[in-house]
N, C-alpha and C positions, 0 to 999 in steps of 0.2 A: 712551320706548322704542318709537318708531315703527319698524315693520318694513317696511310696505308701500312699494313703489317708486312713483315718480311716475307719474301716469296719463298716457295717451297723448293723450287728447282735451282740448279746451279748453272749460272750463265756460262756457256761454253763457246769457245772459238775454234774448236777442233774440226778438222776436215773441211775447211772452207776453200782451199786452193784458190785464194785470191778473191773469192766472192764474199758478200756480206754474211757475217756469222750470226748466230742466234744472239750473241751479245750485242752486235751492231743493231739488229732489228729492234731489240727491246731496251736499248740504252735510254735512260731518262733524258728527255728533250729531243730524242730522235723521232722520226716520223716516216711511216711507210704509207703508200697508197696502193690500192688494188681492187680486186673484184671477187665476187662469188662466181663459180664456174660450173657450167654443164657444157658438154660438147656441142659445137655449133650444128653438127649434122644429125646427131642422134639423141641429144638431150640426155634424159635419165637412162636411156638404153645404151649409153656409150660403152659400158663395160661388157656387154653381151658379145659373144664371138661373132654372131651374124651381123652385128652393127658396128663392130670395131674397125677403125681405119687409121692406121698409123700416120699416113700422109696427111689426113685431115686434122689429126691431133697436133701434128707438127705445125701445120699452118695456123691452127688456133693459137698455140702458145707463142709462135713467132709474131702474130698480129698483136697479141696482148702486150708482149715485151716492147714492140715498136711503138705502142701507144702509151708507154710510160708506166705500165703495170709492174709493180715490184713484188707483190704478194698475191697469191691465188688461194682462196679457200675452196677445197675440192672435196667431193662427196663420194666415197666408195659405197655404193648402194648396198645396204646390209643383205637384202634378199639375193643379190647377185654374187656376193662373196662368201656367204655361208648358206648355200642352198641345201638344207637338210630337211628330210621328211621323216615322219613316224612310220615304221613298218608295223603291220598288223597281222595277227595270226587268226586262228579259227574264232568265229563269232565276234570279230572286231577287236580281239584282245591285243593290246600293245605288245610289240615284239621287237624292241630295239629301234635303232635309227639307221637310215640309209642316206647315201649321197644322192640327192634328187636328180642330178644331171646324168648319173650312170646307173642308178638303182643298186649300186653295190652296198653291202653292209658296211656301216661306218665303224672302222677300227681305231682310227686316230681321233680322239676327242678334240684336238686342235686343228682338224682338217679344215682348210679353206680351199675354195675352188681354184685349182692351179692355174687355169687359163686366165681368170680374172686377176689373180695375183701377179702374173707375168705382165698383163696389160697395165696394171697399176705401176709396176716397176718401170716399164717403158715411159709412162707418163712422168714419173719422177726424174728419169734420166733426161727427158726432153726439157723439162723445166730447168734443170741444172744447166743444160747446154745454153739456154737463153737467159741465164742468171735471174730466174724467177724463183721465189721462195714459196713454200707450200704450208698452209695450215690444213690439217687433215681432220675432217669431221667423221669420227669413227662410227658411231651407231647412227648411221643415216637411215632411220626407219620411218621418218616423217618428212614429207616434202610437199609443201604447197597444197595442203588439204587432203592428202592421201597417205596411207600407211604402206610401207614396203618392208616386209619382214619374212624370215624363213617360215615355210609351211608348217614346220614342226610345232610352231607356237600359235597356230590358229586357235582363236577363242580364248587365249590366255591374256591376263593383264601384264603387259610388257614391262611394267615398272615394279610390280610386287610379287608376281608368281615365281616361286623358287626355281622352276625349270627354265623360265625366261631369264632369270638372273644368272643361272648357270651357263646358258648358251651365250648370253651377252658377254659374260666374263671371259669365256673361252675365246670368243671372237676377238675381243679387244686384246687379250694376251697374245694370241697368235699373230694378229696383224701388226701390233707394235714390235713384237720380237722379230718379225720378218723384215721390217723396214726401218728399224731404229738406226741403222748404220748409214742411211742415205742423207747426204749433206743438204739436199734441197728442202728437207722438212725442217721447219722451225718451231712448230707447235702442234700438240695433239688437242683436238677439239672433242668434247664428249660426243657430239653428234649435231643434229640440226633440230633445235627447239624440242629437245627430248621430253620436255614436260607435256608434249602432246602425244607421246607414245601410248599412254594409258592414263588411268585416274589414280593418283595417290590420294588417299583419304586423309592422311595426317602428315605433319612435318616430319615425323619419325620415318615414315615410309619414303618420303622424298629424300631424306638424309641418307637412308640406307642405300638407295639407288645411286645417288651421287657418290657416296663413299666407295661403293663397289667398283664403279667404273673408274673413278679417279685414282684409287689405290692400285687397281690392276695396271693402269698405265704406268704409274710410278715404279711398280715392281719390275717392269721391263725397261723403263727408261727414265732416269732421274735428271737428265741433262736438258730436257725441253719443258717449257711451261705447259701446264694443263689448263685449257681455257673452256669457258662455259658453253658456248653455242646456244645460250638460252635467251629468251625475251620475256618481257612482261613479269619481271620478278618484283615482289613487294617489299616494302620496308618494314612491314609488320612481322615481328618474330613469331606471331601466332598463325600467319598464313602458311599454307602448305609449302609453297615454293618461295622462300624468303632470302633476302640478301645476306642475312647474317650467316646462314649455312653455306651459301655460295662463297662468301669470303673466307669461311673456315676451311673449305675443302679445295678451293681452286686458286690458281695463280693470277688469272686475268678474268674480269667480268666483261660481258659482251652484249650490251643492249642492242636492240634492232629498232632504231628510232625512225620509223616511217611516218610521214605526214599522211596517214591513211584517211580516207573520206569519212570513216566512222568516228574519228577521234575528235573530242570536243576541246582538246587542249592544243593541238598542233595544226590541224587542217582548217585554219581560219583566215587564210590569206594566201597570196601567191607563193609558189615554192621558192622563189628568189626574194622573199620578203624577210623582215627582221625576225619574226617568230621562228620560221623554219630554218633560218641561218644558224640559230643558236640551239635548236632542238637536240642534235646529237651531242654537242658538248655539254649541254645542261643535263641530259639524262646520264651521261658518263659520270659527271661530278656527283650526281645523286647516288649512283651505284657505288662509287668510290667512298663517299662519305659514310654510308651506312654499312657497306660490305667490308670496307677496310682494305681493299685490294685495288690495284689500278684497273682502269677500264678503257676500252676503245670501241667505237661504233663498228660492229661487225657486219651488219646489213643496213644499208641506207638506200632509199630510192623514192621515186615520186609516183610510182604506179603508172608510168608510161604516158604516151600522148593522150590517153583518155582523160588524164588529170591536168596535164600541162604540156605545151610544145617542147620539143627536144632542146631548143635554144634556151628556154626558161629553165628546164631541168639542168642543163649544163651550167648556167649561171648560178643556180642554187647549189649545185655540186661544188663549184669553185669556192664559194664563200663558206660552205660547210667544212671543206677540207681545211681552209685557213683557220676557221674558228676552232676546230678540234685541235689543231696544232698549237695555236697560241694559248689554249687553255690546258695544255699539258698532256693530251692524249698521245699514245704511241703510233696511232695509225687510223685509217679510214678505208672501209671496204664497201664498194657499191654493189647493189643487186641489179643486174648481174652482167655477165660477160657478153652473151650473144642472144639475139632475138630468137624466140622459139615459135614464131608464127606458123612454120611449115609442119610442125609435129602434130599428129592426129591421135596421140595416145596420152594417158594420164601421166603426170598430174595436170599438165597445162591444157589438155583437152577439157578437163573438168573445170579448171580455174582460169577462165578466159582473161581475167584482169592481169595475170602475170605473163602473158604470152609475148608482150612487146616491151620488155624492160631492159633489154641488153644495150650496151654501149657500142656494139658492133652488129651489123646485119649478118645474117647467116649465108650470104651469097658466096660464090666461089672466091671473090676478091676480099671477103671480110671487110666490106665497106664501112668505114668508121662513121659514127653519128657525132653530133656536136659535143657530146660528153668527152670524147676521146681527146679533142683539142684542149679542153679545159684541164683534163687530168695530166696530159703530157706537158702542157705549159706550166702547171703548178709544180710538177716534178722537176722540170728544168730550172725553174726559179729557185726551188729549195736546194737543188744540187749546186747551183752557181754561187751560193752564199759563202763568204769566207769562214763562217762558223758552221759546224755540222749539227749542233744541238742547241736548243733554246734553254737558257737557265730557267729555273722555276719562276712562275709569275709571283708578283708581290700580292699578298693576301691582306685585306683590310678588315674583314669581318668574318664571323662564324655564324652559320645558321643551323640551329638545332632542329631535328626532324623526329616526328613521332615514330617509335618503334613498336607501338603496342597494338591497338585495335583498328588501325587504318593504314592505308598505303599513302605515303606522303609525296608521291611523285608530282602530282599537279601543284601542290603547295610549294615544293622545292623549285619547280620550273618558274613559278611566279616570282619567288624571291630572287632567283638568279636573273630573270629578265629585268626586274625593277632595279636591282643593283647595277646591272650593265647600263641602263638608261641614266641612272644617277651618277655614273662615272667612277664607281669603285668596284673592287673585286671581293667576292666572298667564297668561302668553302663551306662544306656541309659536314655534319657529324650526327650520328644517332644520339638522341637526347638521353638515352639511358647509359651512355658511355660513362665509366666511372671517373675518368679524368677528361675535362674539357680542354681543348687546345687554348693556349693563351691568346687573347685578343683584346683590343680596346672597345670593340663593338660586337654585340651578340643580338641575334634575332630569334624569337620564339614564335613561329607562325600559329595562327588559329588551329585548334584541333577540332575534329568533327565528333569525337566521342567523349563521354564523361571522363574516361580514363586514358585520354590521349597521352598524357604525361604523368609520370609518377611524382609523388611528393618529393622524393629524394632528388629527382632531376631538377625540379623547381628550386629546391634549396641550393643545389650546386650553382645554379644560374644566379640566384640572388647573392650568393657569396662572391661571385665575380663583380656584381654591382657594388657590394659592400667594400670591395678592395679597390674600386675606382673605375670600373668599366661602365659603359652605357649598354643597357639591356632594353631591347624593343620587343614589346609583346603586342601582337595583333589579337583582338578579342572578337571572335565570331564563332559560329557553330555552338556546340553544347559542351565543349571542354571545360572542366572545372580546375581552378588553381586555388590552393588554400591560402588563407591569410591575405585575402585580396585587398581589403581596405588599407591595412598597414603597409603593404608592399607598393601600392599604387596611389594611395590617397584618393581613391574613388569609391563611392557607394553606388551599387548597380543593381538593376533588376533585369532578368532575362526571361523571355518567353519566345515560343516559336511564332514567327510572323515576318513575312518579307518586308523589307524597307528599302526605299531608295534614299540615298544620302547626298544632299547637295550642300557643299561647303566651300570655303575659300582658305587658301594657304599662301601666304606671302603675296596676296593680291591676285592669285590665280584661281579661277572657278574650277572646281573638281567635282567628280561624281563617283560615289561608291554604291555598293549594294550588299545586302546580306539576307540570308534566309531566316535569321534570328533577329529579334528586336532586343537591343541592349540599351537600356536607359542608364546614363551615368551622371552622377552628381558629384562635383568636386568637393572634397572634404579637406584635403591637405596636399594640393598639387597645383601646378600652373596649367591653365587651359591654353592650349596652343591654337586650337580650331574648334568651332562649333558648327553644327548644321543649321538649316533654316528654322528648325523647331526649337533651337537652343540646346539640343543634346550635344554632349561632348564628343568630338570625333578624334582629336589628338590631344594628349596631355603629357605633362612631364613632372616627375617628382624626384627630388634629391633623395638618394638612398646611400647612406654611409658616405664613402668618398666618391661614389658614382651616382648614377641616376637610372630611373625606370621610365621609359616612354611607352605609352599605351595608344594603340590605334584601334578604334572602336568599330571595326568590321574585318571580315576575312579577306584582307587586301590581296594576299598572295594567290589564293585559290580563285577568287572571283576575277582577278586579272586574267587568268588563263582560261576560264571556263564560261564566263558570263558577260563581263563588261567589255563593250566595244571601244575601239579607238584609244586603247591604252598601249598595246604593243603591236597594233596593226591598224588598218583603216587610215584615218587622217591624223592619228596620234594626238588628237586634241585634248584627251583626258589625261593630263600629266600627273598621274598618281605617283610617278617616280619621285616627285618633289617631297613626298613624305620620307622616302628613303634618303634623299639628299639632305633633308633637315636633320635626320638622325645621325648621318655621317658627320655633318658639320658640328653637331652637338658633341660628338665623340672625339672631335679633333682629328679626324681622318684627313690626311694630306696626300696629294698625288704629285708626281713629277710633271705630268701633262694634264691639262684641262682643256675641254672642248665644249662648245655650245650645242653642236648638232648631236642630239641624243641617239641618232641612228649610226653614229660612228662608235664602234666598240673598241676600247683601248685596254691592252694589258701591258704591264711594266715588268721587265725582267732584269733586276739588278745583277751586275757582275762584280767580281771581287776587286777589280781595279778602280772602282768608283764610277765607272760608266754604267750605262744601262741600254738594253735593247727595248724598244717600244714598238709593239705590234698594233696596227690600226686597221680595222675591218670596216669597209664601207658597205652597209647592208641595203643601200638604196639601189634602185634599178637604173640610176643615171650617174654619170661621172660627177664628182663633187670637188670643189675647192673650198676648204673650210678653215677658219682660224684655229690655231692651237696656241696655248699659253704654256711656256716652260717655267716651272718654279725656279729652276737653276740650270746652269750648263748651257750647252749649245749643240745643235745638230751637226754632226760631222759626216754622216753617211746616210743615204736613203736608198732602199732597194724596192723596186716595183712601184714607185710613186715619185712625187716631187715635193720639195719643201722650199718655200721662198717667202721672205717678208712676213714670217709669222703665220703662214697658211700652208696646209698640206693639200695636195691634189692626188686623188685616187680614182681609178676606173670604177665603173659600176660593178657592184657585187664582187669586189676584189679587195685585197689587203696589201699593205705595204709595211716595211720595217724601217725604223729609224734608229741610228746609233746616237745616243746623247752622251756627251762628256762634260 
């Protein structure tokens, strides 16, 4: 059920002299761990001549390598590498460009500050010496709440102004051309969250900027992937920065899934809890499904001890790495390498929240924090396995996501979490895709807008039911689907009005919520569950060779944003049972079943009839829990124990079993 489009770059193993090549880093099923990096002693001023210290840089990279770091995302600050100013003549008339550092007239349009370029080259050589790979964020003009750009572009929109695009294009071309021969570099990143450089008013303006930078990179180097460096990208094709254009123009998509205090979908429990364990993997699957290109979490963090102690952050980091790997991501990068507490200049002077996020302290000894032990231990476990890549995970269902007038991230996260609790695996796809991946089970989550889904998308989905699939539609919000009565066997009325929904399923008391009231009367369907008022909550109708199951509230989104105790708290509101009911109705079977819904299981079939089974324990305590095998026997266990039909796993950790 591969959804991702072909990559634009050519995987290369040239120039590796025994080190991991680009092909090794990005091979399907492989996994790297690493950090985002600013110098421990000088931070964002690290490239300046007066702050540059080769011995300290060497100590930094040596400490990172000894801590298990395989990949560093590094930031050549744009204003330091292209310090160009506008020269003016009489009465302020523009009179060409000058090199800001020397005040010489600029004669070479591809001029970059030679000292900064030499310092970057030393950095690359040092990384290579310690077998650390680099992802280079090219247009680093935005960092942690502050813009850093050449003075020549003062007052200009850095995303749309023609002069800004000219100098950005020249910067990228010159920088890539000068460094494309270096074997330490494995990817070119557009920059750091470049959608913050300025305001793009339309998707076309955003597309033009993305195309300018990505195409310029590829003109100089077609052997390395071009990755996004972006966060907060929408599934709506009408939003300015959308996943469709990212997938069109880039090779890898890079969410920044922080459990930030202002988020209503992620920061609703401990950092080492179930919800946060799956946040990076869930957002990557969302990006992949709509964007059609592979994704990995490029910036992950807990916002430091102000949000949770280092030991909790380290435990959360450990389970996020395992969750990302078992769900098919290529890697995981933490923010960031070193604590910045001692720096008294922007951006971290302005943005106090980000001063203490490093996994190492910035003292002379580079004292490691608890995160380093977690990262190093995970890398050692990964490297000790007799296999170097995980086969693709078994997919049981496909979830369609709106690509029209809403961002479906929170909805997708809810679907992912409910499926994980119910014990099966799903993937995502944009609902407007002309061809849907084949599956026995499909989900169409509630839409928020009247035009969340096109009629043709709905028809394609019903055709799958006609052919024998099970289609699950959750009905909340104001989205409209045509031919409703014939498709579902329900007559309904809809109006805006909050409702609490108390009902039972299989003898279990459950609680739902919706901001819309939908009254449903069965006309030609089986009623599976009613609420206390008699209103239908879950129904099922035969449709051709398949069936249509309707859930009468926005279960996916409300799970993530409103309802407590579903994927956090005491987990007493077991809404996952609706997803489990649908999977059973669709005939979904798994090699491994477990009763503890906070054990996350992925199955990875191999061509010889065996399978690797990954099990993540998202609890904050060690567990021993029963597992049922549909067939075969466990012949190997790594990082856990299996005995007498039960598996034992450490708190916030994962294990792998080989089943034959």
